[in-house]
C-alpha positions, -999 to 999 in steps of 0.1 A, spaced: -478 -95 183 -457 -101 214 -448 -135 201 -438 -121 167 -414 -96 184 -399 -125 204 -394 -145 171 -378 -115 154 -353 -112 183 -344 -149 181 -340 -148 143 -320 -116 145 -296 -131 170 -292 -163 150 -287 -146 117 -264 -121 134 -242 -148 148 -241 -165 115 -232 -135 94 -207 -123 120 -187 -154 113 -185 -147 75 -155 -124 76 -136 -144 102 -141 -180 94 -116 -180 64 -88 -163 84 -96 -186 114 -92 -217 92 -60 -203 77 -46 -198 112 -53 -235 118 -33 -244 87 -62 -252 63 -55 -251 26 -76 -228 3 -95 -258 -11 -102 -272 23 -115 -238 34 -141 -239 6 -152 -273 19 -155 -259 55 -177 -231 42 -198 -253 19 -204 -281 44 -227 -258 64 -252 -257 34 -249 -295 29 -258 -304 65 -286 -279 64 -305 -302 41 -312 -332 64 -318 -307 93 -344 -289 72 -362 -321 62 -364 -333 98 -375 -299 110 -404 -298 85 -420 -329 98 -410 -323 134 -425 -288 135 -458 -300 120 -460 -327 147 -445 -313 178 -448 -275 173 -422 -248 170 -411 -239 205 -390 -269 213 -371 -267 180 -364 -230 185 -350 -235 220 -330 -266 209 -316 -248 179 -304 -217 197 -290 -234 228 -272 -263 209 -258 -239 183 -244 -217 211 -227 -248 227 -213 -257 193 -197 -222 190 -182 -226 225 -166 -258 213 -155 -241 180 -136 -215 201 -113 -244 213 -107 -260 179 -70 -264 169 -73 -286 138 -90 -278 104 -107 -312 104 -122 -305 138 -135 -272 124 -151 -290 95 -169 -313 119 -181 -284 140 -193 -265 110 -213 -295 98 -229 -299 132 -237 -262 133 -254 -263 99 -275 -292 109 -286 -277 142 -295 -242 129 -315 -258 100 -344 -262 126 -347 -225 134 -360 -209 103 -388 -235 95 -399 -233 131 -400 -195 133 -416 -191 99 -442 -216 107 -451 -200 140 -452 -165 124 -477 -178 98 -498 -194 124 -502 -163 147 -513 -140 119 -549 -129 120 -553 -123 82 -534 -125 50 -522 -88 51 -508 -93 86 -492 -125 74 -474 -106 46 -463 -80 72 -449 -107 95 -430 -122 66 -417 -88 55 -406 -82 91 -387 -115 90 -369 -103 58 -362 -69 74 -346 -86 105 -325 -109 83 -313 -79 62 -305 -58 92 -285 -86 107 -266 -92 74 -257 -54 73 -245 -50 109 -229 -84 118 -199 -87 94 -184 -55 108 -192 -65 143 -175 -99 138 -144 -84 124 -143 -59 152 -146 -86 178 -117 -106 163 -96 -74 162 -103 -67 199 -106 -102 214 -92 -127 190 -108 -157 174 -114 -179 205 -129 -151 226 -151 -139 197 -166 -174 192 -171 -176 229 -190 -144 231 -212 -153 201 -219 -187 216 -231 -173 249 -253 -149 232 -270 -177 214 -274 -197 246 -288 -168 265 -313 -162 236 -323 -198 237 -331 -195 275 -352 -165 267 -371 -185 241 -383 -208 268 -403 -179 283 -410 -157 253 -423 -183 227 -460 -193 229 -473 -219 207 -503 -209 185 -529 -234 197 -566 -235 191 -564 -206 166 -580 -206 132 -551 -198 110 -551 -184 75 -541 -216 58 -571 -234 74 -597 -210 60 -620 -228 36 -638 -211 8 -671 -204 27 -650 -186 54 -631 -165 29 -656 -137 26 -636 -111 46 -605 -120 27 -622 -115 -7 -629 -79 3 -592 -71 -6 -587 -69 -44 -551 -80 -44 -555 -112 -24 -533 -142 -24 -541 -169 -50 -553 -202 -36 -537 -235 -48 -558 -263 -61 -559 -293 -37 -539 -273 -11 -507 -286 -25 -476 -266 -37 -463 -277 -71 -427 -291 -68 -416 -269 -98 -424 -238 -77 -395 -245 -55 -373 -240 -86 -377 -202 -80 -361 -200 -45 -335 -225 -57 -326 -203 -88 -326 -171 -66 -303 -187 -41 -280 -200 -69 -279 -165 -85 -271 -150 -51 -243 -176 -46 -228 -167 -80 -230 -130 -71 -213 -135 -37 -186 -156 -54 -179 -129 -80 -181 -98 -60 -146 -101 -43 -132 -109 -78 -145 -78 -95 -121 -52 -107 -143 -26 -89 -133 -43 -55 -96 -38 -62 -88 -69 -41 -97 -49 -10 -117 -67 17 -131 -33 28 -143 -25 -7 -159 -59 -11 -176 -54 22 -191 -21 9 -204 -39 -22 -220 -65 0 -236 -38 21 -251 -22 -10 -271 -53 -17 -284 -54 19 -292 -16 18 -312 -21 -14 -332 -49 3 -339 -26 33 -355 0 10 -381 -23 -5 -387 -41 29 -396 -8 43 -423 -2 17 -452 -15 38 -477 -9 11 -462 -37 -10 -476 -62 16 -511 -56 2 -501 -68 -33 -504 -103 -44 -475 -124 -31 -476 -144 -63 -473 -113 -84 -445 -100 -62 -426 -133 -64 -428 -136 -102 -422 -99 -111 -394 -96 -86 -377 -127 -99 -381 -114 -135 -366 -80 -125 -337 -99 -108 -331 -119 -140 -330 -87 -161 -304 -71 -138 -281 -102 -140 -285 -102 -178 -274 -65 -178 -244 -74 -157 -235 -102 -181 -234 -79 -211 -217 -51 -191 -246 -26 -195 -239 11 -189 -255 11 -154 -228 14 -127 -221 -17 -106 -230 2 -74 -264 9 -88 -269 -26 -101 -261 -42 -67 -285 -18 -50 -312 -29 -76 -304 -65 -69 -310 -58 -32 -343 -42 -39 -354 -71 -59 -345 -95 -30 -364 -73 -6 -395 -79 -27 -390 -116 -34 -381 -132 -1 -411 -121 20 -434 -126 -9 -423 -163 -13 -428 -169 24 -463 -152 23 -473 -171 -7 -464 -205 7 -481 -196 41 -513 -186 23 -516 -217 0 -507 -242 27 -527 -257 56 -513 -248 90 -507 -285 97 -481 -284 69 -464 -251 76 -433 -267 90 -429 -291 61 -434 -265 33 -409 -240 50 -384 -268 54 -387 -274 17 -381 -237 11 -350 -238 33 -337 -269 15 -342 -251 -19 -322 -221 -6 -294 -244 8 -291 -263 -25 -289 -232 -45 -264 -216 -22 -242 -247 -26 -245 -250 -64 -240 -213 -73 -204 -207 -62 -194 -241 -77 -209 -234 -110 -194 -199 -111 -159 -212 -102 -160 -238 -130 -177 -217 -158 -163 -182 -153 -135 -189 -178 -160 -199 -205 -189 -176 -200 -202 -149 -177 -215 -163 -144 -240 -136 -144 -255 -150 -176 -258 -184 -159 -277 -167 -130 -300 -150 -156 -306 -184 -173 -313 -202 -141 -339 -175 -131 -356 -175 -164 -358 -213 -165 -373 -214 -130 -399 -188 -140 -407 -205 -173 -415 -239 -157 -438 -226 -129 -472 -242 -134 -493 -211 -135 -525 -232 -141 -520 -246 -106 -528 -212 -92 -563 -197 -93 -579 -167 -77 -599 -174 -45 -636 -179 -55 -666 -175 -32 
């Protein structure tokens, strides 16, 4: 449990630093003389360089463990932020952001892999993944306001310097706080004869045939991330935002607050992660369809409901993958999950920008989610048998 708390701290700091930059990166790029189209490239390159980092992280974590990658990711990302505080050219900022995206790609697979390994049973595994989602959501709620406040008080350079040193200090703490899960029988390693205690719970995780995750399953996180990217592109352009950064920030916060509500419902962790993933995604698709046809539910309520759906889906996906994968492949499977999120986050805003004049971007989000759900190979999943 102590290791889990350390991991939550590291992920909170990393996500906090990342989200704190959201409201200040665009103004910082403008201050350097970047054109609007180039700013979009600066913001998007982070997701692109995440992909090779995620791929390398998956195989590296499985082979060498999580601790080294956690320490490396935090310290180097902090150094990159220190360098970013001295940037004076938009092209330099683009390079720095690409390096940052690559370096931080190692953190999430390493932390999720270690969280899955230290769990004693599937229920605790679900709780750990829900805790990860809670930490991420809390960071996304608090950090944008803190980032804007830092810039208002200290300026861009000093703000990046402060955030950088926080990451470096956290990386040093990781050297002491992180303990590798060695010699422990993990949930993913349980064979059928050893599953008696697990079967006592009626809502257990399904087991995958041949211990392999169908590639089509990753269409669900890709579609969810794509829909989220579309939403984040559209929110500032909504008439309800009135072109106000403050109002847009409140709308973003509503999504995070909705996620906090369902993440706090601990009893959900005892339900099947497969059921939570599919039903939550279906509910999310219905909400986006409602937004596309301008249903009578107020936008504030709709955004809160989207957040609630996300609070159900994200920990459920992580729990599902951890439960159907051998511990020797945790790093790999969580890296594929991060890759799916990165691809979706990159595609969503681009599709919304090109299609919004022809059709509602929310309908595209609905179509993506329904397509992903319809191609999931349900036959590949079967209940645990004794």
